[in-house]
N, C-alpha and C positions, 0 to 999 in steps of 0.2 A: 918151330914155326915153320919147317923146310920138309916135310915128308914128301919124298919123291912119287907116291903115287898121285899126287895133284898133277901133276904136268899134262899127261894124256886126257884124264878124266876132266880136268878145268875145260878142256876145248868143248866141250861136249856142253859147257854152259854159254857158250859164244851164240849169240842170236842176232845178227843184224837185222835192221829196220828193214823192212820188206819196200816200203816207200822209196827209200835210197838207193836202192839195189835196181827198182823199176824205171828211177826216172833219172836219167843221167842230166847233171846241170851244168854250167860252164863255170860255177865255183866249187863243185863239190870235191871235196877234200877228206883224206883218210884221218883216222885217228894218229894222235902224235905218235913219231916212233919214241922209244925210250929215250930220255933226258930231253925231249924237244917240248916247248910250250905250243898248248894248241893256238890255231885263229882266232881271233876274238870278233864279235860284230862290228865292233870299231873299225880295227885294221880293215876289214873286208869291205867296209863302206855299206854295211847292210843298212835299208832305209834312210839313207842320206840324201837329202836335196829336195828340192819342191818340184817336180816328182822326184822320187828315186829312179836310177835307171832301171829297165824292165828285170837285167839280171841279178839287181840286187834289191829285188823287191819281196818282201814275205808276204805271204797270203795263206789263205787256208789249204791251197794244193800242196804247198811245199811245208807248212808248219811241223812237221814232226821230222823232215828232211836235212841233216847236216850239210853243210853248217848254216843253213838258214834258222835252224833251231836255237843256236845261239843267241839269235836276237827274239824267237819267236815264244821261248819259254819264259822270258821275263813280261812278256807284252800279251798274253792271251787274251786279257780285256781288250785290246784293239785290234783282235782278229775273229774273236766269237763272243756269241752270246753270254752274259755271266748274269751270276745274280749275288749281290752285296751279302756278306758276314759282318755286322756292324759291330764294333768292338764297344759300342756302349760310350757313357761321358765320363766315367771314372779315369784316376790316373794313372798313368802308367807303372805297371808294377817295376819297379828297378834289378837291373842285373848288375850285381857287384862284380867288380873285376878285379882278377887278382893273376896277372899276365906270366904264362908260362911258356919259354921259348921253346917249343917244339920241332920248330923247322928243320933241325940237323939229326933229329932222331931217325936212326937208321933200323930199317929190317930185311930179313932175307926172306924172299918172295918165292914161290913153288918152280919156276923156271929158273932158278939157279943164279940169282942175281940179289944184289945187295942195293936197294933204293932209301932215300931219306924223304919226310914227309914232303918238305916242300917240293922237291921232284914228283912226287906220286903225285899230289892233287894236279900239278901239270898233265900229268899222265892222263890220269883218268877225267880230264875234262871239266875241273869243279868249278862252279860260278860262286858256292859259298861253303865255309867249313867252320862249325863252331864247335868247339868242344866247353862242357860245364862239369867240373869236377866239385864233389860237396857244394853244391849249390851256387859257385863261384864261375863266372867266364873266365875262364885260362888261356883260350886261345880262339881268336876269330879274324879270319881271312875273307876276303872277296877278290873276285876276278871276274874279267869279261866285261866291264863297266857294272857290275851290280855293286850296290851299297845294302846298307842295314835298312832303308827304307824300302827297297824292291820287294814285291812280291813274284813269286816263283811258283812254276808250274809242279804240282807234286804227283801227278799220275798216282801209281796204285796204292802209294803211302796214305791216300784217302780212304781207302778199304778197312784202316787201322779205326780211322776216324767212325765209321759207318759201324763198324763192329763194336766200339765202346757205344755209341748210341742205344744198338738193339741191346747190351748188356744193361744199359739202364732200365729200360723198359720191360727185361725180364725181370730185374731187381725189384721193380714195383711193381710187379704181377700183370701187367698189362700184357704181356706178352709169354705163354708156357714154351720153353726149347724143346719140348717131348711132343707138341704137335707138330702135324703137317703145315704147310706153307697153305696150300690150300683150303686149311681151316680158315685161315684168315685173308687169304687172296683166291674167293673162288671163281678168278679167272683164269688160273691156273691149270684149272681142271684138264686132264689128258697131255697136259704137260711134262716133261722132266721133273718138275719141282713138285707136280702133284703130290706124290706122297713121301716127299723128303721132308724130314723133318726140321725145325728152324735150327736145330743146334749142327745138324750135319751141312746145312748152308753156312753158318758160320764157319764150321772147320774144312769146309770145301771137301768134302767128302761124297756129294753126291753124284750121280751117274748120269753121265749128260754125255750127247754126242756132239762135242764141240771141240776145236783145234784151238790153241793159243799160240801157234808155231810161230814165232814172228819172220823164221826163214821162207817160209812158204807163201807166196802171193796168194794162193787160192784157200788159205787158212780160213776158219770162220770169224778169227778175232778181227779180218778186215772187214767182212761184211757187218759185222757188228761196228765197227769205225765208223762206216757209212752214216750211221743213226745219227753221230756226233759231231761230224764232219772231222775225225782224224785221217780218213783215208777217203779219196774222192771216188764215188760209184761211176763204171763204167757208162756210155751212152746206153739208153734204153733200159736200166737197170730197173726193176720192177719188185724189188723186196721190200721188207719193212722200213718205215724212216720214224718209227716213233718206238720206243722202248716198251711201252704198253703193249704194242702188237707184235714185237720179236719175242721178249721173253714166254708168251704163252706158246709160241710155235716152236720150241726147244724138245727134243725128244731124249728119251732116258735110253742109255746104253743097255749093253745085255748084261753087264755084273750089277748087284743091287748096291743102293747107297749104303754109304757108311764101310765101304769094304776097302776103301784106297782113296788117297788124298789125288784129286786133280784140280789144278790152278785154272779155273775159269771166272773172269771177270764178272759174267753175267749173275753168278750167285751173290756177287754184293749188289749188283741193281736190284736184284729180288728184295735182298736185304733193305735197300731204301724205300722200295714199294712199301714192303711191309711196315716199317717204321713210320711211314708218311701216313698211311691207312690208318693205323692203330692211334696215333699221337694227334692225326689232324692238321701235321704241318710237316713243310718239307724236309729235306734233310739238313739244308742250310739254315732253315731258322730253328731246327732244334739245335745244333752245332752252336749256333749263335747265343741262343737262351742258356744253354747247360752249362757252355764251355767258354767261348769267346768272349762275352762280357762280364765275366767273373775273374777271367786270367790276367788283366789288367795290360792287353795285348798292346802293342804298339801302333797297329795298324788293323782295318778290316781286312778281313779276307775276303774271299769270292770262290765263286763255284761255275764251272764252266757249262753252259746249255747250250742243246741244239735250236735248232728254229722255230720247234714247237714249244719252246720254253720248259723241256725237261731236264733234269740236272743228270751229270753224267758221275753219278755217285762211286761209281766204279774205278774212277780217278780223273776228277775235276778241280780237286781243291788248289787254290793256289794262297799262299801265303808267306811272309817274312822269315826267313832263316830265325830270327830272334823268338819271332813268336812260336815257331817250331819248337825252339829249346825250351821257351816256356812251357808248353804243352808238355813234352817229354819229361821235366823236371817234375810237374804236377803228378803224372804218373808214377815216377821213381818214389816221390814222395807219400805216396798211395793215396794220393787223390787230393792231398792238402797244399794249398797255394795263395800266393796274396792273401794271407791272413783269414783264408777260410776253406772247410771243405767243400772243394768245388764235385768231385767224384766220389760217390761212397766208396770208402776204403776196401768195401770186398771185391768191389769190380776191379780196383787196383792191383789187389793183391792176386786176382785171377789171372790177369792180363800178365802179371809177371812169373808167373806159374809155368814150366817148361810144358811145351805141348806132346802130345803123345804119339812116340815115332814110328810105332807100327804101322799106322795107313799110310803114314809119309813116303817109310821104307818101302813098302809094297808097290808106289809107285815110281818112287826115284831108288833104282838099283843100282848105285853108285856108291863105291868105297869112299870118294871124296865125302859124301854127305855123312857117313859112319865117323869120318875123322872129326869134321866139324859140327854133325850133330843136328842138321835142319830140323825142325818139326815145325807145324802151323796149327794154331787154332784160334777161335772167337776174330778171325780177321787179322790177326799178328803172326809173325816169324817167330819162331823161337830158338836158341841155340843152347843144343844140351852140353855146353863144357862147362867148366868148374863155376865159373861166374852166373852161369845160365842168364845172359843178356836175351833182351827180346827187342824187335825192330818191326818198324813199321816201314815197309819196300817200296820204291816204284822206280819203272824202269828209267832208261838211261840215266841213272845214278842219284836216286833221292833216297835218301834215309832220315830216320829218326831211332836212333839206339840208343838202348838203354841196358846199361849195366848197373844191377842193385848191389853187387860186393864191391863193385869200384866208387860207387855213387858217382857214376859217370853219365852224363848225355851227349851222345855226338849227332848233329846236324849234318849232312852232306846235301846240298843241292849241285845237280850238275846237269850238262846238255852233250852228254858222250853221244858219237855216232853211231853206237849199237846199243839196241832196247836193252841186253842183257850184256855185260863184257866182265872178260876177266879182269880186267884194272879194278872194276867195281866190286861185282858179288863174289868172286873169289881171292882176289887181296884185300879188300877192304876190311871184311872181319877178320883177317889175320893180324891187320895193322892194329885196327882199333882194341883188339886183345891186346897187342904190346904198350899201346899208348896208356891202357888202363892199368898194366902191369908197373908201368913208369910213375903214372902219377899218385899210385898207391904208396910209393916211397916220400912222397912229400912230406913235411912235418905237419 
């Protein structure tokens, strides 16, 4: 668990949130130092008082800026338009508890130090951390004022839900993954998506002129963010304010589709448009009917909207940690949960398969990935380690991690200062592998 090659390479994975870098706040604080607990929304007095002091008010302008994000990520509905994902009238499916004390479990990290789980949860600025093993809830911790009923922003973990809905329509014959996006969405003629197949969009091997570099304040991802209020456009901005206007304007890069993996969020928004066009229903409604009302969830979910009522399908889902765990357990159990087959078994088994490393490694030429074995398929991250775990992953530390060999599901919801951090994306998978090995020794 401590290959020396990780040390310098892991630093390449650090991408600070550009908003935080560009906007200096009187409350601005960094990630906690090793061994330190992070600040909380309550300790900072965020959104306390009637009205709250101006410097402690969370708004659309600082929604992704730390430490305001410590409050914002549990209260998106109070800051942005949203669309509900109704849980239905059925009973809540029980989570059988069988507590295992993992707090003192220690791990060796790439930076040549040892840390226990309790300390790492603080260092990685965790809001919720749940572990299911063999279908039992063995570990459940909440921080920063969060509790089991709290709904938390999932960011790009949303993509895996959209990928699953696309696979459902493929399984039903409503979508042919070998056909082009333009076949289903003529509006994409002339765009980067025009001659890309549905499968290439699912696997993020499209060729597109788009930068998702969070360290670059001029990157395309921030212009994309203007559409949904993730970032604030400058005065006089004349660009697209609708996802249906923005996607047709994206242009193809020089390389062919299918050659290399390139992570770009508009791929998922295009899939959301596709599934909505084919099904006649929004992504939130599809998710509600196919999954949420059948899981026995504890609470409704909801989807972030822009001011035009368009869903942020690339990263707008908000759900509780316990309901995320139910979802992960359903995938682990090959689509069966709450006494019924919710997802076709073939789709769940496809999700749990390891992705093709070849196009992924053509983009990520990095020995660290060779060690961990990241790959990507159908909007899910996969790990080519012995257990073949898969994960839904969102920026700032959101994970639904599924290890089929260990029969383990881990949910992590966070409000880390960095969009992608060594604490979460590098150390997280190493720690989860160790937790899996530990739990597999249970009688």
